[in-house]
C-alpha positions as CSV (number, residue, x, y, z in Angstrom):
1,M,-33.1,29.4,-80.6
2,D,-29.6,30.4,-81.8
3,S,-29.8,32.8,-84.8
4,R,-27.0,30.8,-86.4
5,M,-29.6,28.1,-86.9
6,V,-31.6,30.3,-89.3
7,T,-30.6,30.3,-93.0
8,T,-31.9,31.5,-96.4
9,A,-30.8,28.1,-97.8
10,F,-33.0,25.1,-97.8
11,H,-30.6,23.0,-95.6
12,L,-28.0,23.6,-92.9
13,E,-24.5,22.3,-93.7
14,G,-23.6,19.5,-91.3
15,W,-27.2,19.0,-90.1
16,R,-30.0,16.6,-91.2
17,T,-33.6,17.7,-91.2
18,A,-35.5,15.2,-89.0
19,K,-38.8,17.0,-88.9
20,Q,-40.7,19.8,-90.6
21,Y,-43.1,22.0,-88.5
22,G,-44.3,24.2,-91.3
23,V,-44.2,27.9,-92.0
24,V,-43.3,30.3,-89.1
25,R,-43.5,34.1,-89.3
26,G,-42.9,37.3,-87.5
27,I,-44.5,40.6,-88.3
28,S,-43.6,44.1,-87.3
29,V,-45.7,47.1,-88.2
30,R,-43.9,50.4,-87.7
31,S,-44.3,54.1,-88.4
32,R,-42.0,57.1,-87.8
33,S,-43.2,59.8,-85.5
34,I,-43.9,63.3,-86.8
35,L,-40.5,64.5,-85.4
36,G,-38.8,61.5,-87.0
37,N,-40.4,62.4,-90.4
38,I,-39.2,66.0,-90.1
39,A,-35.7,64.8,-89.3
40,G,-35.9,62.2,-92.2
41,G,-37.1,64.9,-94.5
42,L,-34.1,67.1,-93.6
43,Q,-31.7,64.2,-94.2
44,T,-33.4,63.6,-97.6
45,L,-32.7,67.2,-98.6
46,L,-29.0,66.9,-97.7
47,G,-28.6,63.6,-99.5
48,G,-26.6,60.6,-98.6
49,D,-27.5,58.0,-95.9
50,I,-30.9,58.7,-94.3
51,S,-30.0,57.1,-91.0
52,I,-33.3,57.8,-89.2
53,Y,-35.2,55.6,-91.8
54,R,-32.4,53.1,-92.0
55,N,-32.5,52.7,-88.2
56,L,-36.3,52.3,-88.3
57,C,-36.0,49.6,-91.0
58,E,-33.3,47.7,-89.1
59,K,-35.4,47.8,-85.9
60,A,-38.5,46.5,-87.8
61,R,-36.5,43.7,-89.4
62,K,-34.9,42.6,-86.1
63,E,-38.3,42.7,-84.4
64,A,-39.9,40.5,-87.1
65,F,-36.9,38.1,-87.1
66,D,-37.1,37.7,-83.3
67,V,-40.9,37.1,-83.4
68,M,-40.3,34.5,-86.1
69,M,-37.7,32.7,-84.0
70,Q,-40.0,32.8,-81.0
71,H,-42.8,31.3,-83.2
72,A,-40.4,28.5,-84.3
73,E,-39.5,27.7,-80.7
74,E,-43.2,27.5,-79.7
75,V,-43.8,24.8,-82.3
76,G,-40.8,22.8,-81.2
77,A,-38.3,23.7,-83.9
78,N,-34.6,24.2,-83.4
79,A,-33.8,25.7,-86.9
80,I,-35.4,27.7,-89.7
81,I,-34.6,27.1,-93.4
82,G,-35.7,29.2,-96.4
83,M,-35.9,32.4,-94.4
84,R,-37.1,35.5,-96.3
85,Y,-38.2,39.1,-95.6
86,D,-41.0,41.0,-97.2
87,A,-42.2,44.5,-96.7
88,N,-45.4,46.3,-97.6
89,E,-46.8,49.8,-96.9
90,V,-50.1,49.3,-95.0
91,I,-51.1,52.9,-95.2
92,D,-49.1,56.0,-96.0
93,G,-46.3,56.1,-93.5
94,V,-47.0,52.7,-91.9
95,T,-44.9,49.7,-93.0
96,E,-45.3,46.0,-92.3
97,V,-42.1,43.9,-92.3
98,L,-42.7,40.1,-92.6
99,C,-40.0,37.6,-91.8
100,Y,-40.9,34.0,-92.6
101,G,-39.4,30.6,-93.2
102,T,-39.8,26.8,-92.6
103,A,-39.5,25.6,-89.0
104,V,-37.6,22.3,-88.8
105,G,-36.0,20.0,-86.3
106,V,-32.5,19.2,-87.2
107,E,-29.9,16.7,-85.9
108,K,-26.1,17.1,-86.2
109,I,-24.6,14.7,-88.8
110,S,-21.8,12.7,-87.3
111,A,-18.8,11.4,-89.1
112,E,-20.2,7.9,-89.0
113,D,-23.3,9.1,-90.8
114,T,-21.3,10.3,-93.8
115,R,-19.1,7.2,-94.2
116,G,-19.9,5.1,-97.2
117,E,-21.8,7.9,-98.9
118,I,-20.7,8.8,-102.4
119,G,-19.9,12.5,-102.7
120,A,-20.8,14.5,-105.8
121,E,-17.1,14.6,-106.9
122,E,-16.9,10.8,-106.8
123,V,-20.1,10.5,-108.9
124,I,-18.7,12.9,-111.5
125,R,-15.3,11.1,-111.6
126,G,-17.0,7.8,-111.4
């Protein structure tokens, strides 16, 4: 699945939802090694961007996102709407990142499909 077919909105512009497959999710559980914690602690003392933790967070988010997309493909979806992230500390130093959304099958809306429809501007002017 193309990552451009994933949105936090509840529709994809230019596409019609033809089928809903339900909720799909991806989970990543990560911890930093003892050496990573030492390096992160030193960065914390110096202030500013704590790159070692930022990189860990980005890796966990990407992993959860990729697993969610794989789950959507397995159920037959070609898009995901309403995508969200959530994170929780499982135990001290271990974080779960959850990525979830609604798996859908979408079809491209052709110009012919939009002819004859009244747009919001026309209703307001109407």
